[in-house]
N, C-alpha and C positions, 0 to 999 in steps of 0.2 A: 353148564362146561365153565370155568375161571377164566377170567384174562383180566390182562394188568396195562395199566394207563397211569397217565399223571393226571391228576387236577390243575386242569387250567385256571377255573375260576367258581364261583358260588354262586347262583342267580336268588338264590334264596335259602331260609332255613333249613331245606329239603333237596334242594334239585344242585346237581354239579355237573359243569362242562369237562369234561374229561378227553385227552388227547393224547397222540401216540408220538412215535421218536419220527425226528425231520425225515421225510423220502430223499432218494438220491437227487444230486445236482441242488441243494437246499431246499426242496418241494417243500411244502407247508404240512406239517402231522394231519391226519386226520382228525377229525372231532365228533365226538358224540354228548347228546345233555342225556344224563341219565337223574331217575325220578327215587328217591330212596322209599323203598316199598314199604305200604305200609302208615304212609308218614303226610299228615298236612302241617307244613309250618304258614307262619303270616307271610303275604306275597309282600312283594319290594312295590316301590310307588316308581312313578314315570312324570314326563311333562304333562301326561295325561291326567295323570290318578295321584293321590297321595297313598304313604305308605300306610298299610296296616297297621294296627298298634302290635309294637316287639316285631316286627320286620327286621328293619336294620340290627337290633342286638342279635335275632336269631340266625341272620346271616352273618354275622361279625364270628360269631362261636362257629360255625362250621368254616366258614370262610379260615381263620386263624388257626383251624384243626386240619386242613386239608391241602390249601392253597399249596401248589408246586411239590406235591409229596407225590410218590407212586402208593396205588391202590390195586388193590385185587378185587374183581366185581364180577359179581354172576347176574345174568336177565333173569329177573323171577318171573313177571310175565310183559308183555306189551300190548296198549290199548293203541288199535287200528284205527276209531272210529275218528282218529282227531287226524291234520296232516300238518305236520308231518306227524307220523303214528309217535306215541310217549311209550319211551321204556323206562321200567319200572328194575331197580336191581337192589342186591344187598351187596355191601361194600363194607371192605376192612384195610384199613393202614397197613398199606406192607404186605397183608397177606399173613397178619396172623392176628393176634388179640380181639378184643371185642369190636363187636359187628356196630358199624357205623351210627345205622341208624338208632340202634337202643342206647346209644350211649346219647343222641341226641334228647331223645325223650324221658330218658332217665335223669339231665341236667333241666328239663324241661321247656324245651326251645322247638317244642314241637307235640301235637297231640296225635294219639291215633286216628288214623283215616277210616270212618265209617265204610263198610263194604259189604256188599252183599253176596263177593265170591264164596261159593263152598271150598274153594282149595284152602282158605285160610279158617276153619271152622273144624273141630273134631281133633282129633287125633293126628292130624297129618303133621306135618314139620309148620307150614305154613301156621297152621292152628297153632300149635305149639308157642312159635315166636310171637304172633298176635297177641296171644295172654300171655307173654313176658312183656311184651311192650305197656298192656294196659297195666297191668302193676308197677310197672317204671313208670309211668305216666300219674297213677295213685299215688306214688311216694311222693313224686315231687310237685304236686297239688298239696300235698299234707304236707311238706316242708317249706311250700314260698318260693318256689325255684322259678326261674324264667317267665314263662308266660302267667305265671299264680304269682308273681310277687306281690306282696300288699301294698306295696309304693304305687302299681297300679305303672301303666305307661307311660314315658317320658312325653312331655307336649315339646313336639320337634318339627323346626319348619325348614324346610328343604328344598332348595330353590333350583330347580333343571337347567334353566335358559341363563346364561349370559349378564353379568349384571348389566343394570340398564343404564346406570352410569357409571361406566367403564375407568373414564378416567378418574374421578372419586374414590371408586371403589381402588385401585391402584394407590391413589394417596394415602388411602387411610393404612394398607395394609404392604405396604411396599418396602423390601426388603427386611420383613420378618419371616422368621422361619415356621411356617405353619403345617402343623400336624394336615395330614392327606392321604386319601387311600386311591391309588391309581382304578380307575371303572374301566377303562376301554385302552387302546393303546392302537390308532386310527395309521401312525406308520412308525418307522424308528426312531422319529423325534419330535412324533406329535402326540399328546396324550389327552384323555377327557378324564380328571381329577374330582374327586368328592375334598372340598376341601372342610375339615372337622372344625370351623371358627369357634364353635362350643359344643356342649352336649344339647343344647337344643336349638342350634343355629348351622346349617350345614348347606353349602353353595358349590355349587358345580360349575366347572371352569373348562374348556378348552386351553391345553398350555403347551406351546413350541420351547423346546429346552434351548436355551440361551447358548450361544456359541458354535452348535451344529447344525445340519441340514441332511438329514437321511434323503433317501431317493422316497419316490412319494410311489403310494400304492396307488391300482388303478380305483378309479369313486365307483360308486355302487351304483349300478344300473349304465354306467357308460362302456362303451367300445370301446374305447381307447386303453391300451394296457399298460399297465404300472410302467414306473422307470425299472431298469434291471438291477438285480439285488434290493428292489423295495419289500418282496415277500420275506424274504430270509431276516433284512432288517429289523422289520417286523416282529418277527419271529423272537431275534434276539432280546430286544426290548421286550417283548409280551412273557419270555420264559424266565425274567430278572424281576420284572416291575408292577407287570397285571396282578390286582390286587394283593399288593404289597403297601403295607405303612411307609409311605416316605415323607421326608420334609421338603416342602414346596416352599421358593422365595419368588416370588413376584417382581422383577425388576423392571417391566415397561411394555410398552403397547407398540402395537406394528407401527412402522413410521407413516404409513400413509391418513392413521387417524390424527391429523391435523398436526402434523411434527414440522411441517415444511417453515422454515424463516420466514416466509413472508406468505402469509394465507391469503389467498384469493379474497374471502370475506371476510380479509380483518376491517372491513370500515362500515361492516352491518349489524354493530351492536355485538352482547355477548353472546359468544358460542353455546348453542341448545347441546343437551347429554347427546352423548352417541354412547352409542352398544357396540361396542368391538365383537370383531369372532372370534380372538384368542387371545390370551396373554402371553410373554415372555418369561422367561423366568429359569430358577434351577429347581432338579428335581432330585434332592440327595439320598440316596439309599443308606443303610449301617454298614452298605459294604463300600460305599464310595458315592460319586458322582457316574451315573449312567451315562453321560456324554461323552467322558474320556473315555470310556469301555467302548464305548460306539465306533467312536472315532480310532480307538487303536486296533477293532477288530475289519476296519476299512467298511465300516457300514456307515457312514457319517461322513462329511468336509466340513471343515471349518467357515463360518463367516466370519469374515473381518469386522463387519461394520458393527455385530456382537460387543466388540472389545471395550468400547464404552461401558455399556451397560457390567460389562464384568468388569471394571477399574477397581471395585473396591474389594474386590476380592484376589487375594494376593497369589500372584502366579497363575489364578484358573487361564487364563487365556496360554501362558506361556507353556500349562501340562497341554492343553486340548492342540498348541501345535507340535508338543513334541510326540505327541499319538501319533496325529498323521503323517510328522517326519518318518516315525517308524512303520505306518499301516504302507505308507509310498516305497519304501525301503523293498519291505517285501512284498509289495505287490497282491496285497490283500483286498478280494472283494473289488470294490470301485474301483482299484486303484490296478487291477489286475495287467493293464496295457500300458500306466501310465511309464512316460520315459521323462528322466527329468531333464531339466532345460538346458539347454546348451550354454556353455560361456558365453559370454559378450564380451566383446574388444580384447584387446589387449593389454597387458601389464606394462609395455614399453614406454619410455617416455622418450621425447624428442628432447632438445634445447630449448623449444619454446613449450614444454612442461609434458604432462600427458595429454596424448593424443586423444579426438571426436572420441575413438573406440576404448577408452578408459574401461580399465578390466571392471566389474561388477564388484563390489566390497573394497576397491580398494579406496586407500587415505591417503590424505595430501594436507599441504597446509596450502594458504590463499589470502589475498589482499582483498578486499568487496570495494571494485572499484565502481560502482554505478546500482542502485535499486531502481529497476523498471517499474516495479509493481510487488504487491506483498507476496508473491509467488514467484519472483524471476528476479538474478540477482545477474551482475555480470564482475567476473573474478579474477584476477592474476596470479597464477600459480606461482609459487616462491617455491627455485628450483636450488641445487647445492651448491653454494660458493655464493652466496647471497645473490646470484642471480635472480630474474623475472622469466616468466612464461608468457604467452601471448594470451591477450585479454581474451575471453571468451563468456558466455552465459549460459547459465545454466538455471536449471527447475526447481523448487522445492519438490523433494519425492512425496507423492501421496497428498499434496497440501493443494489446493485451488483459492486463490482469494476472490471476494468481490468484486463483479465487472463493472467497468468503468461508463459501457454502453448500458448499463440498466439503471433507469433512474433511481429505482429501490435501493440497489447495491454503490450508487456511486459514490456517498459520502464513508461508507462505510471500507470502500476501495481505498479512497484518498487517505482516510486514518490508518488502513494497514501498509500504504507504503510509506506515510510518515513513521511509523511504528518503527518498519524495518530500516530504514533510514537513518533514524536516532540510533540505534542498537548498533547495526554493522557497519555502515559507511565508514571507509578508510580502514577498517580493523582487520587483524589477523583471524582468521577462523579456520577452521577444521573442517573438511568437505570429507563426504563418504559417499562415495558412486552407488546407491541402490539399483537403478538400471538404468538403463537408455532410451532415450524416446527415437524411434526411427524418424527420418525426417520423412515430412507429409506435407501435404498441402502447401506447398511451396516454403516449409518452416525446413530448417538445417537438422539433421541431427546433434541430439542434444543432452546433457547427461542430466538425470533426476537423481538428486542426493542431498543426505541430511546434512544440514549445516550449523556448527556448534562454535559458539563462543564463548570470549571470556574468560575468565578463572574455573569459574565451575561449571565449562563447558556446556550450556546450558543452548538446547536447539529452539534457534527458531522458529521453524513451524511450529512446535506445541506451542509456544507462547502468543505466534499468532492464532493458535486457532480456541486456545484457553480463554482469550480473551475476546471470541467474538466476532476476530478481525479476519478471517479464512474458515473455512472448512474442509473436511478431509473427504478424500475422491475415493469413490463406491466401483472399487474393481471389478472388471470383468470373473465369475467363478473361476476360469480357469486360467486366468491372468495372474501368475506371482508374480510380476514387476507389481514392488510395491514397497515404501520405507521399510527401514530395518526398525525402526520405530513404530509401526503404523499401529499397535494398542498402545502405545503413550496416546499415541496422536486422538483414536479413537477414545481413550478415557476422557481426555481434554475437550470433545469435543461435548461427550457427552455432562461434563461440568458447565460447558458455557450456556446450555441448552437448557441445563437446568436450572441457572441462576438468569434467564435471558438477557443476556448477553451480546452487545453487537448485534450482528444479523440474526441473532435468535430470537431478537426484542420482539421481532415485527413492525418494531419502529418504522416511517420512513421519514428519514431526517436530510431535509435539503443541503446541499452546497452550500457554504458560505461565499457571499461573492465576494471576487475577488479584482481590486481595480488595477490601473495602469497609470502610474504617476507620473511615465515617460510618454504618454498618449501626445500631448504638445507642449512645445515650449514655454507655452503660458502656463500651463496645469503645471508642472514640473517646478515651474518659479513660484507657484502658490505652495506648494508642500517643501520649499528650501528650506524658510526660516525656522520652520519648526524644527525641521529634521538638523540644521546645525546648531541650534540652542539642547537640543538633546545630549550633542556629545557623540560616543561609539553608541551606536546601533547595532542591536542583533539583526541579524540576515542570515538569509539561507541562498546561496548560488545555485540558481536554479538553471541555468544554461549557461553555458560558456562559447563564446562566439569569436572570440580572439585574445590573442597571450592576454592584451590586457582591456577587455571588453566582456561585460556580461550581462546577466540578467539577474536581479536580484529579486526575491521574495520576503518583504517585511512583515513578520506575521505582527508585528502591534500596530500597524496602520493596514492592514488589510490589502498591503499595496505589493505593485511588483514595478521594479525601473531597471531603466538600461543603465549601468555603470562602469563610469571608465576610471583608470587609476591618473592621477594626476601626475604629472612630473616626468613622466617617461612615455616612449612609445613604442609597441611592442612591432612585428612584423607584420603585416596584413595577409589574411589566408582567401584562396579564392573561394566565392561564394556560391559559385556554380562551375557545370565544367567548361564553359566559356571562360574563365577568368584563369588566370597563372598568380599563383600563389608568389609573395614576396619569398625573398631567400632566407631559410629558417622560420618561414609565417606557420607552418605545418609542426617545426617541431615546437614552437611558443606556444601553441595550439594545445597540443599534447601532453608539455609539461601543466598548464596552467587549469587543464579538465583533469589531470591524472592528482595533482595537489586540491582543488579546489572543488570541480562537480558535488554537488548536493554535501557541502561542509558547510558547518556554520561557522559564518564569519563576524567578525564587528568591521563597522564602516563608520569615519567621518566623512560630513559631507560638506564639500567647499563652495561648487556653483553649480550650473548648469548650462549645456552649452544649447546652439540653437536649435539642434531635433528634440533637444525635452532629455536629453540624456544628462544622470549626473556626475558630477567630478569629484572625486575624496579619493581619501585612504583608506586601506581595506587592509584587514588583519587575520592574521589565520593563528589557531594554534592559542591563542591567547594575545601575545606580545610581536609575533612576525608581521613585519611589513611587508606585504608581497610584493610590490614593488621593488623593493631594496632587493629582494630574492630572486625575481623576474631578470633585474641587470646584472645583479652576481654570478648567476648562469649565460652570462651573453647571450641572453633571449627578448632582450631591449635594452634600449640608448636612453639616456636622458635629455631631456626636451628642456634645456639650457633656460631659456627665457621664463621658465614656468618654476622650473625647478628650484630656481635660486631662491624664490620668496615663500619654499617652502621650511618647515622645522627641521624636517630629514633633509634637506638638499644635500647640508655634505654628506651623509650616508651613502644618497641615492650615486654622487660625483666619485664619492671612493670605492663602492662596488662595481662601477664600470671600470674605474682603474683598472681596481683587481680582475674583472674580465678580461680585459684588453692583456694585463701582463700574462697571464695564463692562457689567452688567444681561445675564450671559449667561444663556442657557436659562431656569432653574428664575428667577432674579432678574431676568425680563426685566421686572416691573412694581414692581421693589422699590421701595417707598419706607421711606428710613434714618429719619428722623425717627419716620414713625409707630410703627415697630418699636420704636424707643428709648423712646416714651411709652408702647408697649403693654409692654413690660418691665418699665417702673418702675412702671406701674400693679398686671402680676401679681403682684411681687416685693412689696409693699406691702401688699396681699391675701393672700398666704400666710405674710406672717410678721409683719405688722404693722409692724417693722420689721427694719433688719439690721445692728443694733446689740447688744451684749447684752443680756440679759434681767435683769432684777434676781436677785441670789443667791438661788435658792431649793433646799433642801434639804430633799431625803426619806426617808424609811425605808423600803425595802422587800426583795421575794425576789423574786429572780429564778424566776418560777414555770413557765414553758416556754421551751424551748430548742430551733427549728425549722430543720431544713437545706434541706428543698426548698421553692420550687424554689430557694430562697436563704438564705442564713442571717439568722435575725431570732428576737427572742424578746420574751417580755411580763413584764410585773413586778405585784405588786401593791403598792400603797403602805398603807405600814403604823402609818394615823391610828387612832388608838383608838375613835370612831365605828362607819367603816366595818368595825374586823375584828369589834366585837360583833356588828354587826348582821348582817353575814356568818356569825358563829356557829352566830346565833340563827336565819337563815333554815335553814341545812342544815340544824340539828337537825329545823326544822320539816318541812323539806323531805323528810327520812329519814321521818319519819312519815306524811306526807301519802301517797307512795309503798309504804307498808306494806298499804294499805288501798283505795288509789285500783286503780279497773279499770284494763283495757287501751283500749286507744283501734282495734280492729280496722277497717282500712280507711282509717285516716287518712293521706294524702299531704301530707307537711309543705312548704312553697315556700320557696326562696330567700327570704331575710331575715327569714323568722319563729322569733320564739323560742319554744324548745321545751324540753322534759324530754328527758334522754337518757341513754345508760348509759355512762361509761366503761370502757372494756375492763379499762384495768390494776387496777381495785378493785371492777368491778362495781355500783359507786355510780351515783345520780342526780345529774344537774347538770343548773344551768340553761345552754342552749348556741343558738347563733341558727346557722340554717343558712345556708350559703356557696352551696351550689348542690345540686340532687336529681334522682337520674334513677328515674322510674316505671317503667322497663323494668326496670332493674335492683333496683328498690324498697330503693334506700340515698342514703344523702345525706351530704356533706362537712360536718361540723359543728366551730364555735369554740366552745370551754366558755370563758363570757365572765367568770368568775370566778378562771379559771387561768390560761386564754390559749394552753390545749393543743388541737391539732387533730386531728380521726378522721375517717374513714369508718363511719359507724352503719347497720347496716340498720334499715328501718322498724318492722320490730317493736321494736326497742331506741329508741323514737322515740315520746314522747305531746306530747300539747299542752302549753303549759306554763299553770297557772291563774293567772288573772289576780292573784290575792293575793301571788303570787311574782316580781310584776314592777316592784313598787315600787323597789327598791333598784338603783340605778347598777350596771355591770357595775364588777367589784372589781380585773380584768384589763385592763391597758394597754398597746396595741404599742408596742414601744420600740427604739431603735438608740443604737451608741454614737456619740457628737457626735468629731469630729476627725477619726477613725480608718474606717478598712475592712475588717474581718476576711477575711482569704484565702479565694475562692472555695472552699466546700466539693468541690467536685469538681477544684481543682486540687493540683497534689503534696503540700503541706505543710499543703492546707486540711482533713483530718480531725485533725493533729496543732492545729491552730487552735482547731477546735471543741471537742474534747477538753480542751487548754486552758483556752478559755474557760467549759466544762462545772466543771472542778474548782476556777476562781478563783470562779466565783460563781453557781453554779444549789443552788440550795434554802439558801442564806447570806443573814442579814440583813445589808443592805450601806447604804450610803449615797450617792442618787444626787441627783447636781447637776444642774438642769437649765440647758441651756444653749442649747435652743431647742425651740418645740413648732411641728408642722407637723401641723396637724389635727388627729387623734386622736394623734398619735404623738409620743412624748417622745425627743429630742438629750438625750440622758444621759453624764454623766462618772462612772464607779461607781468608788466610793470603800471601801476595805476600810477599814473602821475598827477592827482590829486590827491594821493597818500602821501603825507607829509615825511614818512619814512623811509621814503624812497631816495628821498635827495641825502639821506643820512648813510645808506648803505646800498647797494647794488642787491645784497641779498635779499632786501624787501620787496619782498615779491606776492603776484598772487599764485603763484605755485605752491610757496612756503604757506600763504594762509588756509590755501585748502586743505593741507596735512595737518595745520592745528585745529582747522574743522572736525578732524577725523573723517572729510571724505575723500581722501586720498592716500595713497601708500607711497612709501618710497621707491623707486626704480632701483631694487639692488643687481640688476645686470646691467644698468647702462655702463657702458664701455668706455665712458668720457667723464665719467661721472669724479672719477679719482683726478682730474686735471683742475678739480675745482673743490679744494678742501673744502673753502669757506663757507657755501654753500651747503656742501654735505655738513658743515655744523651747524647749520638755521634750519635744515631742514628736521634733524636728530630732536634740537630743542624744538622746532614746532611738534612733530610726534610725542614728545614726552609733555607738554601741554594737554592734546589732545588724550592723551593716556590718564593724566594726572584729571582733568575735567571731564573726562569721559563723555567726551565728544562727540557726536555722529557716530561711524561704528564702534568707539568705544564704551558706548552707551551700558553694557550688562559688564564693561571688563572689558581685562587685555586677551584681546583674539587673536594673537596672535601665539598665547600662552600652549592653543590647542596644537 
């Protein structure tokens, strides 16, 4: 009885595997092995035995002739002594034409089997067929066909196991289209393939189709069932590829084979060759890529992380995704229960911009206000009419930056943040919302988006990934929330991994050490001279503490420092919940943060404060003086004392006047007339007159010079009565303290007059307590007759007897008229102090009182031994210090205008200092900077 079947595969030159049609519900078709009756062909080899001579060629003849075609066959006989029983039969292709066995023998690819079966002898049909086959065999032998070719069999190496060094094999053949034959289909997307590397070299490999994954079939011998639709998927691939010639392109190895950016055994020397279980690649049939057909029929799903390896093949991944969308829309096979994801969020916008539930796919423009790391930004949406929305934080879709908490990744995390900062901070970007990360683990709901910038609309995520400064997130198989540029991201990661960039290098790079130049005032003073000589120093604003106070990072020095704008003061902001901000303090902080945070700036250093903070000028956008901008916005006020000495002082005052006129922020309720009246009254109260005082000369001695916190000195006026009374008081004071008892338990209070021992001579003197510490049991005192200041333990302090209180304090605080000595912590400050001590300390001088300010005298110090002083009262130590380049003219002196000759003398001295490069002018005119 004749039957019909389709040839599934060919086992050897005389054996076929036949299959029927698929059963109901995609049940796999029945199969049977059929041997061609009366034929004996060479046996194919296996992992345990070699091919017999001409086995491959014999099999190939029958394979190319029959696989995939419908045949008509009849069972001639069965041998039941084997398990399973072996069936032998006669086969015709299509039910017509020459019997298949005859054709194989006639072409010389099989011999006639020697048999003792009587049915095959004599005049029976079987006997006649055998005689015919014998004739064909003799003809083939005579013609040198097939097995009888005079050249003999080809010496061929066939390797049935995966290459021992799979990585080396991949490196040799990657990207090349190799001729191959599919020998087995394990599941819809996993093949066993014979690579025809050359006529004499065949290599068997396991191949996973790139870009897709079909349901897994049940493992042989396992009770665990296969996945749903697995058999149908395998049949789909078998019916199209099994034993068909294809082109195989190897692309990659599984990620488990040493693909981690940070190998665990990275420090154990060269890696040993490893044998992979499978390669990943393309299987291209003349009709196309089988992976696309699998996906479009719902028998496989797309594997996202293969996008990188498919990147060299234009639109390959996109075609797979299109096929998958088609299968989903038609609910084919594995997608029969598929439900499209519900739209997330709303497309509405509020006055602050797109809401936290902004619609997936929505696109809008924004400004980048902060870069938190390589994968997180803060942005400010740009609304219609030039308005700005509320600042919020977003995540780069499908991108993960290295983690700062991992020592192996910390360096690359810092590099990723810096790369993103340079590219994005302060720039206008285009945001495309790809998905919404729901609120979880204490984090708010957050947009995950693709961020593009610049004229070319470059994707910052892709740039980070291709430099090895970020990796692509492998989303769950059922998670469709991912970047719309996922394939491009995977391609970028593939390139970075191939070139061993960044995290893919496997190198553990230590973080560079960054110091704190503002750690102490002393340390800051050490850095100041070199920073001042450099001029404009490039820096990055690392943190904004207040409107005019920042933390800067100076890359050239590898240092961070505190920086304060000179010449202005911004309102303070609360540093903790218990404090209260000054009016407009928060507004000043917000303005400065928006303008400066993480921006590249340039700074000029002028000085340092006691806490180690640097004072100077900050420029943003090349030439914009930020102090002037802050004042112009009404978010800072000019500090007149320091501003008048700055080269841009006039700009500050003009900016403040403009802010006052426009009543901006701080000046919202400003009343110009009231301020003028108040200022006039205050000046009258302080000085009595803004004009010159009547000439008053006094003999004096500079009794004390102090350099902390700032330069200051005290004088004793040498009038006869005062000196005699002080000498008598000190004589009586000494006698009193020889016999006076100590005062155990005495705790002095601030402002109290006491007796205290001066450390340098161990004698008792009158003193006033400036502040006292009961915990430390010590007090800061000023010796009122000489001006010295010291910290004295309570044990060396006694109450002052009332009889010693009658004489007024003989030391008076004083300052130099018209000039400012260079600050002690400046480069030439110590030299200036030494020069002042040399000229003044302990010497009898003449003091010209130019102004009184409370108890403080503004003095012009005159050396009576200097003959010039007899010629003109303008010849004084004040002028000499300016000529030595160790003092500057006090441009904000309120009484200087009343002494025009003194002003001329000082200017002449300043010109001399500059021309002779004296003191601070050693390297030129510092005021020009």
